[in-house]
C-alpha positions in Angstrom: -20.2 9.6 39.6 -17.6 7.9 37.4 -15.9 8.9 34.2 -15.0 5.9 32.1 -15.2 3.8 35.2 -13.0 6.0 37.6 -13.7 9.0 39.8 -14.1 12.1 37.8 -12.2 15.3 38.6 -13.5 18.8 38.8 -11.2 19.8 35.9 -12.7 17.1 33.7 -16.2 18.2 34.6 -15.5 21.9 33.9 -16.4 21.9 30.2 -19.7 20.1 30.8 -20.5 22.5 33.7 -19.5 25.7 31.8 -20.8 24.9 28.3 -23.4 22.2 28.8 -22.3 20.6 25.5 -23.1 17.0 25.7 -26.0 14.5 25.6 -27.3 11.7 27.8 -29.9 9.0 28.3 -31.5 7.8 31.5 -32.6 4.3 32.2 -34.2 2.3 35.0 -32.2 -0.8 35.8 -33.9 -3.6 37.7 -32.3 -7.0 38.2 -29.5 -6.0 35.7 -32.1 -5.5 33.0 -33.4 -2.4 31.2 -36.6 -2.1 29.2 -35.7 -0.7 25.8 -31.9 -0.9 26.3 -31.3 -1.1 22.6 -33.3 2.1 22.1 -31.1 3.8 24.7 -28.0 2.7 23.0 -29.3 3.8 19.6 -30.0 7.2 21.1 -26.5 7.6 22.5 -24.9 6.6 19.2 -27.1 8.9 17.1 -26.8 11.9 19.4 -23.0 11.5 19.6 -22.8 11.5 15.8 -24.9 14.7 15.7 -23.1 16.6 18.4 -19.6 15.4 18.1 -19.2 13.5 14.8 -17.9 10.5 16.7 -18.9 6.9 17.5 -19.4 5.1 20.7 -18.7 1.5 21.9 -22.1 -0.1 22.7 -20.5 -2.9 24.6 -18.5 -0.3 26.6 -21.7 1.5 27.5 -23.4 -1.7 28.7 -20.4 -2.5 30.8 -20.5 0.9 32.5 -24.2 0.6 33.2 -23.7 -2.9 34.5 -21.0 -1.7 36.9 -23.2 1.1 38.2 -26.2 -1.2 38.7 -24.0 -3.7 40.6 -23.0 -1.1 43.1 -26.6 -0.4 43.9 -29.2 -2.2 45.9 -32.6 -2.6 44.3 -33.9 -0.7 41.3 -31.7 2.3 40.3 -31.9 5.0 37.7 -28.6 5.2 35.7 -27.7 8.2 33.6 -25.1 8.0 31.0 -23.8 11.4 29.9 -21.5 11.7 26.9 -19.2 14.8 26.6 -15.7 15.8 25.7 -13.6 17.0 28.7 -11.1 18.6 26.3 -13.7 20.7 24.5 -12.6 24.3 23.9 -15.3 27.0 23.7 -13.7 28.7 20.7 -12.8 25.5 18.9 -15.8 23.1 19.0 -15.0 21.7 15.5 -11.9 20.0 16.7 -12.1 16.2 16.6 -13.9 15.1 19.7 -13.0 12.4 22.1 -16.3 11.5 23.8 -16.2 10.1 27.3 -18.9 8.5 29.4 -19.9 10.0 32.7 -22.1 7.5 34.7 -24.2 8.6 37.6 -27.0 6.9 39.6 -29.9 7.8 41.8 -32.5 5.7 43.6 -35.4 4.7 41.3 -38.7 6.3 42.2 -41.5 4.1 43.5 -44.0 2.9 40.9 -46.8 3.3 40.1 -46.4 7.0 40.6 -49.4 9.1 41.7 -51.2 11.4 39.2 -49.7 14.8 38.6 -51.1 18.2 37.6 -49.5 20.2 34.8 -49.3 23.9 33.9 -48.8 24.8 30.2 -46.0 27.1 29.2 -44.7 28.3 25.8 -41.4 26.7 25.1 -39.5 24.9 22.2 -36.3 23.2 22.9 -33.1 23.5 20.8 -32.2 20.4 18.8 -35.5 18.7 19.9 -34.4 15.3 18.4 -31.3 15.2 20.6 -31.3 14.6 24.3 -28.9 17.3 25.1 -27.4 18.2 28.5 -28.7 21.7 28.2 -31.8 21.6 30.5 -32.0 25.3 31.5 -35.2 26.0 29.5 -36.9 22.8 30.6 -36.1 23.3 34.3 -37.0 26.9 34.2 -40.5 25.9 32.9 -40.8 23.2 35.6 -39.8 25.6 38.3 -42.4 28.1 37.1 -45.1 25.4 37.1 -44.2 24.3 40.7 -44.1 27.9 41.9 -47.6 28.2 40.5 -48.8 25.2 42.5 -48.5 22.5 39.9 -46.3 19.4 39.8 -44.8 19.9 36.4 -44.9 21.7 33.0 -46.5 20.9 29.7 -44.9 22.8 26.8 -46.8 24.5 24.0 -45.2 25.4 20.7 -45.6 28.6 18.7 -48.6 27.2 16.9 -50.5 26.5 20.2 -50.0 22.8 20.2 -49.2 20.8 23.3 -45.9 18.9 22.7 -44.0 17.4 25.7 -42.8 18.0 29.2 -39.5 18.9 30.7 -38.3 15.3 30.9 -41.1 13.2 29.5 -43.6 12.6 26.7 -47.3 13.0 27.0 -50.1 10.9 25.6 -53.8 11.8 25.5 -56.7 9.3 25.7 -59.9 9.7 23.8 -62.1 6.7 23.8 -59.9 3.7 22.8 -57.4 5.9 21.1 -54.0 7.1 22.3 -53.1 10.5 20.8 -49.4 11.4 20.8 -48.9 15.1 20.1 -47.4 16.0 16.8 -44.6 18.4 16.9 -40.8 18.9 17.4 -40.4 16.6 20.4 -37.9 14.1 21.7 -39.1 10.6 20.9 -38.7 8.9 24.3 -37.8 5.3 24.7 -40.9 4.6 26.9 -43.2 6.3 24.4 -41.7 4.1 21.6 -42.1 0.9 23.6 -45.7 1.7 24.4 -46.7 2.5 20.8 -49.4 0.0 19.7 -50.0 -1.5 23.2 -52.9 -1.5 25.6 -55.4 -2.8 23.0 -55.7 0.8 21.7 -55.3 2.6 18.4 -52.2 4.9 18.6 -52.0 8.0 16.4 -49.7 11.0 16.2 -51.8 14.1 15.7 -51.8 17.8 16.4 -53.2 18.5 19.9 -54.1 22.1 20.2 -53.9 23.1 23.9 -57.5 24.3 23.8 -58.5 20.7 22.8 -57.1 19.2 26.0 -60.5 19.5 27.9 -62.1 17.4 25.2 -59.8 14.4 26.1 -60.9 11.7 28.4 -57.5 11.7 30.2 -53.8 11.9 29.8 -50.6 10.3 31.0 -46.9 11.0 30.9 -44.1 8.5 30.1 -40.4 8.3 30.8 -37.9 5.5 31.6 -37.8 6.3 35.3 -41.6 5.9 36.1 -43.0 4.2 33.0 -46.6 5.4 32.8 -47.9 8.1 35.1 -51.5 9.5 35.0 -52.2 13.2 34.7 -54.9 14.6 37.0 -55.1 18.2 35.6 -53.8 20.5 32.9 -54.1 24.2 33.9 -57.6 24.7 35.1 -59.1 21.5 33.7 -59.3 18.4 35.9 -59.7 14.9 34.5 -62.4 13.7 36.9 -62.1 10.0 35.9 -59.0 8.0 35.0 -59.7 6.1 31.8 -59.1 2.3 32.2 -56.9 2.6 29.1 -54.2 4.4 31.2 -54.0 1.5 33.5 -53.9 -0.9 30.6 -50.9 1.0 29.2 -49.1 1.0 32.5 -49.6 -2.8 32.8 -48.5 -3.3 29.2 -45.3 -1.4 29.9 -44.6 -3.3 33.1 -44.9 -6.6 31.1 -42.3 -5.6 28.6 -39.3 -7.8 29.3 -36.0 -6.0 30.0 -32.8 -6.5 28.1 -29.8 -7.7 30.0 -27.1 -5.1 30.5 
């Protein structure tokens, strides 16, 4: 774990650990390339402007990601977290000096197996920003796993399915992909997939009671790409629609951008 290319100290990490005020993006790096790298950089720039009123050096970000990937063998998941080590709890309006904390973990095997989801009422703060504050999301995931499921699907106050703890969800109905309408984080993988797979893609409200009417579902994020959903609460999708596999293939065929 490096801060601006050097080992980070506990003192520098303290504001991030104590306040959780920061933002991040996570990308899968394979062969020094990232699918949707420009989208990740756009996200970091936009979120930094929102949270800190500051700008970032895109070339500097690429360099840090490249350094992290060079230290790893094979595919790796690189997380870039942006925060201000000098942030004071009582004075968050002071001019910020954002810094880049880069961490890595082994990339999960793909394609990933289907997963079962449990629904839970939850709406994230600042849904358009990928903030470092993950308490609500992880609490929901923990509850789902304690209940025998793999992960959590959030439902908003109107009863609409929205997103998961760290991913977007798409539903399949015939040759349509239905992305849930609501206050969700627009993921890079979701955006890359839009319009692919020989399907019509639409963003529509998906009431949770309408989930059993769907032919299937899948989740998307940068670490695993496209992963099928086997069940939501008590409903099991007995057959996996061919469209889910077409989407996974379409995503795998998207060329990566060089870091």
